[in-house]
C-alpha positions as CSV (number, residue, x, y, z in Angstrom):
1,X,13.3,-11.0,-12.8
2,X,11.3,-12.3,-15.8
3,X,8.2,-10.4,-16.9
4,X,5.1,-11.7,-18.7
5,X,6.8,-10.7,-22.0
6,X,9.1,-13.7,-21.4
7,X,6.3,-16.2,-21.1
8,X,4.5,-18.0,-23.9
9,X,0.9,-17.8,-22.6
10,X,-1.3,-18.6,-25.6
11,X,-3.7,-21.4,-24.6
12,X,-2.1,-21.7,-21.2
13,X,-3.8,-21.5,-17.8
14,X,-2.1,-18.6,-16.0
15,X,-2.6,-18.1,-12.3
16,X,-2.3,-14.4,-11.5
17,X,-1.8,-13.4,-7.9
18,X,-3.3,-10.0,-7.7
19,X,-3.8,-7.5,-4.9
20,X,-7.5,-6.9,-4.8
21,X,-7.8,-6.1,-1.1
22,X,-10.2,-3.2,-1.6
23,X,-12.2,-1.4,1.1
24,X,-15.8,-2.3,1.5
25,X,-18.8,-0.6,3.1
26,X,-21.8,-2.8,3.5
27,X,-20.6,-5.0,0.7
28,X,-20.0,-2.1,-1.7
29,X,-16.5,-1.3,-2.9
30,X,-15.6,2.3,-1.8
31,X,-12.3,2.5,-3.7
32,X,-11.5,0.3,-6.7
33,X,-8.0,1.6,-7.2
34,X,-6.3,-1.8,-6.7
35,X,-8.7,-3.5,-9.1
36,X,-7.9,-0.9,-11.8
37,X,-4.2,-1.3,-11.1
38,X,-4.5,-5.0,-11.9
39,X,-6.1,-4.4,-15.3
40,X,-3.0,-3.9,-17.5
41,X,-1.5,-7.4,-16.7
42,X,-4.9,-9.2,-16.9
43,X,-5.7,-7.5,-20.2
44,X,-2.3,-8.2,-21.6
45,X,-2.6,-11.9,-20.8
46,X,-6.1,-12.0,-22.3
47,X,-5.0,-10.4,-25.5
48,X,-2.3,-13.0,-25.9
49,X,-4.8,-15.9,-25.5
50,X,-4.2,-17.0,-21.9
51,X,-6.9,-18.5,-19.7
52,X,-6.5,-16.1,-16.8
53,X,-7.2,-17.4,-13.3
54,X,-7.1,-14.5,-10.8
55,X,-6.5,-15.2,-7.1
56,X,-6.3,-12.7,-4.2
57,X,-7.3,-12.1,-0.6
58,X,-9.7,-9.7,1.0
59,X,-9.5,-8.7,4.6
60,X,-8.6,-11.0,7.5
61,X,-11.0,-13.9,7.7
62,X,-8.4,-15.9,9.6
63,X,-8.9,-19.2,7.7
64,X,-12.7,-19.3,7.9
65,X,-15.1,-18.5,5.1
66,X,-16.9,-15.3,5.9
67,X,-19.6,-14.2,3.4
68,X,-19.0,-10.5,4.1
69,X,-15.4,-11.0,2.9
70,X,-16.3,-12.9,-0.3
71,X,-14.6,-11.7,-3.5
72,X,-18.0,-11.5,-5.2
73,X,-18.1,-7.7,-5.4
74,X,-14.5,-7.7,-6.6
75,X,-15.3,-10.2,-9.4
76,X,-18.3,-8.2,-10.4
77,X,-16.3,-4.9,-10.6
78,X,-13.5,-6.6,-12.5
79,X,-16.0,-7.9,-15.0
80,X,-17.4,-4.3,-15.4
81,X,-13.9,-2.9,-16.0
82,X,-13.1,-5.7,-18.5
83,X,-16.5,-5.6,-20.1
84,X,-16.7,-9.4,-19.7
85,X,-18.3,-11.8,-17.2
86,X,-15.8,-13.0,-14.6
87,X,-17.1,-16.2,-12.9
88,X,-16.2,-16.6,-9.2
89,X,-15.4,-20.0,-7.8
90,X,-17.2,-21.0,-4.6
91,X,-13.9,-22.1,-3.1
92,X,-10.1,-21.4,-3.4
93,X,-8.8,-24.6,-4.9
94,X,-11.5,-27.2,-4.7
95,X,-14.1,-28.7,-7.0
96,X,-15.7,-25.3,-7.8
97,X,-12.3,-23.8,-8.6
98,X,-11.4,-26.7,-10.9
99,X,-14.7,-26.4,-12.7
100,X,-14.3,-22.7,-13.2
101,X,-10.8,-23.1,-14.6
102,X,-11.8,-26.0,-16.8
103,X,-14.6,-23.9,-18.3
104,X,-12.4,-21.0,-19.4
105,X,-11.7,-20.4,-23.1
106,X,-8.6,-18.7,-24.4
107,X,-8.8,-15.0,-23.4
108,X,-11.3,-15.5,-20.6
109,X,-10.9,-14.6,-17.0
110,X,-12.1,-16.4,-13.8
111,X,-11.5,-15.8,-10.2
112,X,-10.9,-18.0,-7.1
113,X,-12.6,-17.2,-3.8
114,X,-10.8,-15.3,-1.0
115,X,-7.4,-17.2,-0.5
116,X,-7.5,-16.4,3.2
117,X,-10.6,-18.5,3.7
118,X,-7.9,-21.2,3.8
119,X,-5.9,-21.2,7.0
120,X,-3.0,-22.8,5.1
121,X,-2.6,-19.7,2.9
122,X,-1.0,-17.8,5.8
123,X,0.3,-20.7,7.8
124,X,3.8,-20.5,9.3
125,X,4.1,-24.3,8.8
126,X,5.9,-25.0,5.6
127,X,4.3,-28.3,5.0
128,X,0.7,-27.1,5.5
129,X,1.4,-24.0,3.3
130,X,3.0,-26.2,0.7
131,X,0.1,-28.6,0.5
132,X,-2.2,-25.7,-0.3
133,X,0.3,-24.4,-2.8
134,X,0.2,-27.8,-4.5
135,X,-3.6,-27.5,-4.9
136,X,-3.3,-24.0,-6.3
137,X,-0.5,-24.9,-8.7
138,X,-2.5,-27.8,-10.0
139,X,-5.0,-25.3,-11.4
140,X,-2.5,-23.6,-13.7
141,X,0.4,-24.0,-16.2
142,X,2.1,-20.7,-15.4
143,X,2.2,-18.2,-12.5
144,X,2.3,-14.5,-12.7
145,X,2.9,-12.5,-9.5
146,X,1.2,-9.1,-9.7
147,X,0.1,-8.4,-6.1
148,X,2.9,-6.1,-4.9
149,X,0.9,-5.3,-1.7
150,X,1.4,-8.9,-0.6
151,X,5.0,-9.7,-1.6
152,X,6.3,-9.0,1.9
153,X,4.3,-12.1,3.1
154,X,5.6,-15.6,3.0
155,X,2.2,-16.9,2.0
156,X,1.3,-19.9,-0.1
157,X,0.0,-17.9,-3.1
158,X,2.9,-15.4,-3.0
159,X,5.9,-17.5,-2.0
160,X,5.2,-21.2,-2.5
161,X,3.3,-21.4,-5.8
162,X,5.9,-19.6,-7.9
163,X,8.4,-22.3,-6.7
164,X,6.1,-24.9,-8.3
165,X,5.3,-23.3,-11.7
166,X,7.2,-21.4,-14.4
167,X,6.7,-17.8,-13.2
168,X,7.2,-14.1,-14.0
169,X,6.3,-10.7,-12.6
170,X,3.3,-8.9,-13.8
171,X,3.4,-5.3,-15.0
172,X,2.4,-3.9,-11.7
173,X,5.2,-5.6,-9.7
174,X,7.8,-4.8,-12.4
175,X,6.8,-1.1,-12.3
176,X,6.8,-1.0,-8.5
177,X,10.3,-2.5,-8.3
178,X,11.6,0.0,-10.8
179,X,10.1,2.9,-8.9
180,X,11.3,1.8,-5.5
181,X,14.8,1.4,-6.9
182,X,14.6,5.1,-7.9
183,X,13.9,5.7,-4.2
184,X,16.8,3.7,-2.9
185,X,19.6,2.9,-5.5
186,X,19.4,5.7,-8.1
187,X,18.0,8.7,-6.3
188,X,17.9,12.1,-7.9
189,X,18.4,14.8,-5.2
190,X,17.3,16.7,-3.3
191,X,15.2,13.8,-1.9
192,X,12.3,14.4,0.5
193,X,10.3,11.9,2.4
194,X,6.9,12.7,3.8
195,X,5.6,10.3,6.5
196,X,2.2,10.4,8.2
197,X,-0.4,8.0,9.4
198,X,-1.2,7.1,13.0
199,X,1.8,5.3,14.5
200,X,5.5,5.9,14.7
201,X,6.0,2.2,15.3
202,X,4.7,1.4,11.8
203,X,7.4,3.5,10.3
204,X,10.4,2.8,12.6
205,X,12.3,0.7,10.1
206,X,11.8,3.0,7.1
207,X,12.8,6.1,9.2
208,X,15.9,4.3,10.4
209,X,17.0,3.4,6.8
210,X,16.1,6.7,5.2
211,X,18.2,8.7,7.7
212,X,21.1,7.5,5.6
213,X,19.4,8.3,2.2
214,X,17.0,11.2,2.4
215,X,17.9,14.9,2.5
216,X,14.8,15.9,4.5
217,X,12.0,14.1,6.3
218,X,8.7,15.7,6.9
219,X,6.5,14.2,9.6
220,X,2.7,14.6,10.0
221,X,-0.3,12.6,11.0
222,X,-0.9,10.9,14.3
223,X,2.7,9.9,14.6
224,X,3.9,13.5,14.8
225,X,2.7,13.8,18.4
226,X,5.3,11.3,19.6
227,X,7.9,13.5,18.0
228,X,6.5,16.6,19.6
229,X,6.4,14.9,23.0
230,X,10.0,13.8,22.5
231,X,10.9,17.5,22.2
232,X,9.2,18.2,25.5
233,X,5.9,19.6,24.2
234,X,2.4,19.1,25.6
235,X,0.3,17.0,23.2
236,X,-2.9,16.8,25.2
237,X,-5.0,13.7,24.4
238,X,-3.4,13.2,21.0
239,X,-2.2,9.8,19.9
240,X,1.0,9.1,21.6
241,X,3.4,6.1,21.8
242,X,5.2,6.6,25.0
243,X,7.4,3.5,24.5
244,X,8.8,5.1,21.3
245,X,10.0,8.4,22.8
246,X,13.6,7.2,23.3
247,X,13.8,5.9,19.7
248,X,12.3,9.1,18.3
249,X,14.9,11.2,20.2
250,X,17.7,9.1,18.8
251,X,16.3,9.6,15.3
252,X,16.3,13.4,15.8
253,X,19.9,13.3,17.0
254,X,21.0,11.1,14.1
255,X,19.3,13.4,11.7
256,X,21.3,16.3,13.1
257,X,24.5,14.3,12.9
258,X,23.8,13.2,9.3
259,X,22.7,16.6,8.1
260,X,19.1,15.4,7.4
261,X,16.5,18.1,7.9
262,X,13.6,17.0,10.0
263,X,10.5,19.1,9.4
264,X,7.7,19.0,12.0
265,X,4.4,20.9,12.0
266,X,4.4,24.4,13.5
267,X,0.6,24.3,14.1
268,X,-2.1,21.6,14.4
269,X,-5.9,21.4,14.3
270,X,-6.9,20.4,17.9
271,X,-10.4,19.1,18.6
272,X,-12.4,18.3,21.7
273,X,-13.3,14.8,20.3
274,X,-12.6,12.5,17.5
275,X,-15.5,13.7,15.4
276,X,-16.1,15.9,12.4
277,X,-18.6,18.1,14.3
278,X,-16.4,18.4,17.4
279,X,-15.2,21.9,18.4
280,X,-11.8,22.5,16.9
281,X,-9.2,25.2,16.6
282,X,-5.8,25.8,15.1
283,X,-3.2,26.0,17.8
284,X,0.6,26.1,17.9
285,X,2.2,22.7,17.8
286,X,4.0,23.4,21.1
287,X,0.8,24.6,22.8
288,X,-1.8,21.9,22.4
289,X,-4.4,22.2,25.2
290,X,-4.3,19.3,27.6
291,X,-8.0,18.5,27.0
292,X,-7.7,18.4,23.2
293,X,-6.3,16.0,20.6
294,X,-4.6,16.9,17.3
295,X,-6.4,15.6,14.2
296,X,-4.5,17.4,11.4
297,X,-1.5,19.6,10.7
298,X,-2.5,23.3,10.6
299,X,-2.5,25.7,7.7
300,X,0.9,27.2,8.4
301,X,2.3,23.7,8.5
302,X,0.8,23.0,5.2
303,X,2.5,26.0,3.8
304,X,5.8,25.0,5.4
305,X,5.7,21.5,4.1
306,X,4.9,22.8,0.5
307,X,7.9,25.1,0.8
308,X,10.2,22.3,1.9
309,X,9.0,20.2,-1.1
310,X,9.6,23.0,-3.6
311,X,12.9,22.4,-5.5
312,X,13.2,18.8,-4.6
313,X,13.8,16.2,-7.4
314,X,12.4,13.1,-5.7
315,X,9.6,12.8,-3.1
316,X,8.1,9.7,-1.4
317,X,4.9,10.2,0.6
318,X,3.4,7.6,2.8
319,X,0.6,8.3,5.2
320,X,-2.0,11.2,5.5
321,X,-1.4,14.3,7.5
322,X,-4.6,14.0,9.5
323,X,-8.0,12.3,9.6
324,X,-8.7,13.2,6.0
325,X,-11.9,11.2,5.9
326,X,-13.4,14.0,8.0
327,X,-13.6,17.3,6.1
328,X,-12.4,19.6,8.9
329,X,-9.2,17.5,9.2
330,X,-8.5,17.0,5.5
331,X,-6.7,20.2,4.7
332,X,-3.2,19.2,5.7
333,X,-3.3,16.1,3.5
334,X,-4.6,18.2,0.7
335,X,-1.8,20.8,1.1
336,X,0.8,18.0,1.0
337,X,-0.7,16.4,-2.1
338,X,-0.7,19.8,-3.8
339,X,2.8,20.4,-2.6
340,X,4.0,17.2,-4.3
341,X,2.4,18.3,-7.6
342,X,3.8,21.8,-7.4
343,X,7.3,20.5,-6.7
344,X,7.9,19.3,-10.2
345,X,9.7,16.3,-8.6
346,X,9.5,12.6,-9.3
347,X,6.6,11.9,-6.9
348,X,5.7,8.5,-5.4
349,X,2.5,8.2,-3.3
350,X,2.8,5.0,-1.3
351,X,0.3,3.3,1.1
352,X,-3.4,2.6,0.8
353,X,-4.4,5.5,2.9
354,X,-2.4,8.0,0.9
355,X,-3.6,6.7,-2.4
356,X,-7.2,6.7,-1.1
357,X,-6.7,10.3,0.1
358,X,-5.5,11.4,-3.3
359,X,-8.6,10.0,-4.9
360,X,-11.1,11.1,-2.3
361,X,-9.8,14.6,-2.3
362,X,-10.3,14.9,-6.1
363,X,-6.7,14.9,-7.3
364,X,-5.8,13.5,-10.7
365,X,-3.9,10.3,-10.1
366,X,-2.0,10.6,-13.4
367,X,-0.6,13.9,-12.2
368,X,1.7,12.0,-9.7
369,X,4.6,10.1,-11.1
370,X,3.5,6.9,-9.4
371,X,0.7,5.8,-7.1
372,X,2.0,2.7,-5.3
373,X,-0.3,-0.2,-4.3
374,X,2.3,-1.5,-2.0
375,X,1.6,-0.2,1.4
376,X,3.5,-2.3,3.9
377,X,5.5,-4.0,1.1
378,X,6.8,-0.6,-0.1
379,X,7.9,0.3,3.4
380,X,9.7,-3.0,3.9
381,X,11.5,-2.5,0.6
382,X,12.6,0.9,1.7
383,X,13.8,-0.5,5.0
384,X,16.1,-2.8,3.0
385,X,14.3,-6.0,3.9
386,X,14.2,-9.1,1.6
387,X,10.6,-9.5,0.4
388,X,9.7,-13.3,0.1
389,X,7.4,-12.7,-2.9
390,X,10.0,-10.9,-4.9
391,X,12.6,-13.5,-3.9
392,X,10.4,-16.2,-5.3
393,X,9.9,-14.4,-8.6
394,X,13.6,-13.8,-8.9
395,X,14.6,-17.5,-8.4
């Protein structure tokens, strides 16, 4: 896979597909981590005299322009970080986009409007998607893929445009691929995987694949209650995927057969309602009251998880241990984050929620070996799937 170091970009229009899908609250960006992660590639291209045209998506507008999902706040924040004005086109690949690009001088940066305002961006019809890719490609001389969080999608800006232009991977994608290879092909052991988040079904593929690679798998978050139920325990009103109980039982059996240690919580924080001010108590994981729902792993589980991370050489963490956005249910996620740091291992934090938790709980991002921007793309890579965006860059 070529990188930007392999491209002669001086004076060239370079279309950079970034991942700028940041969380918004009332039009304000609440976490600019993905914008900051895009800076090294953009700044490197600027420094080499490229005319940088940034494109990205935000949310799920489903092919219709929606003012609340405009990239305007993203362009403004990127401009602040670059200390330079970043003009935003009023469309994705129309008259406004062409005018913005035509007005860029060497070393300047412009941005296209939300790619998903165009239904063709995500179309499953190759011809429809290709026609939009033609319009995007006409705006540039070169293409740089740097939005790792989107490379698992066969979208026009990710898959079709690099087939139409000389292309290379940006620094973020190159780094992500190197890191993920350390989690799959060149693993330093012991290797521990920490999985959380709400649903088991979101992690089925990665659990299935890691049962042949990891030495231990630690489970927390809402998904843990399906594991507890599969072991015959009462989970009250906790999140539960009944249709996955058989699959979970088979994973637990395979883990025993493969010598993979499965670590489940020994206690949980159980509340009367999904609210920060709800009555809540720490209860044994096998004794959750029928009228309560688990919203975090408990303090003993936090200690247990930290102990099982100690002495590891590689750790991958995807998914919070509880509803960390509410202070009473943030302590399990905090304990796991601290356990990663104390382990001395090569630590990879994957998934938007985990990365957001690290930042919101006050941890130094640089203390972890790598904070991934990949989310679903990282998980699909770990499942062993072919990612269309990477395939296009490798061609």
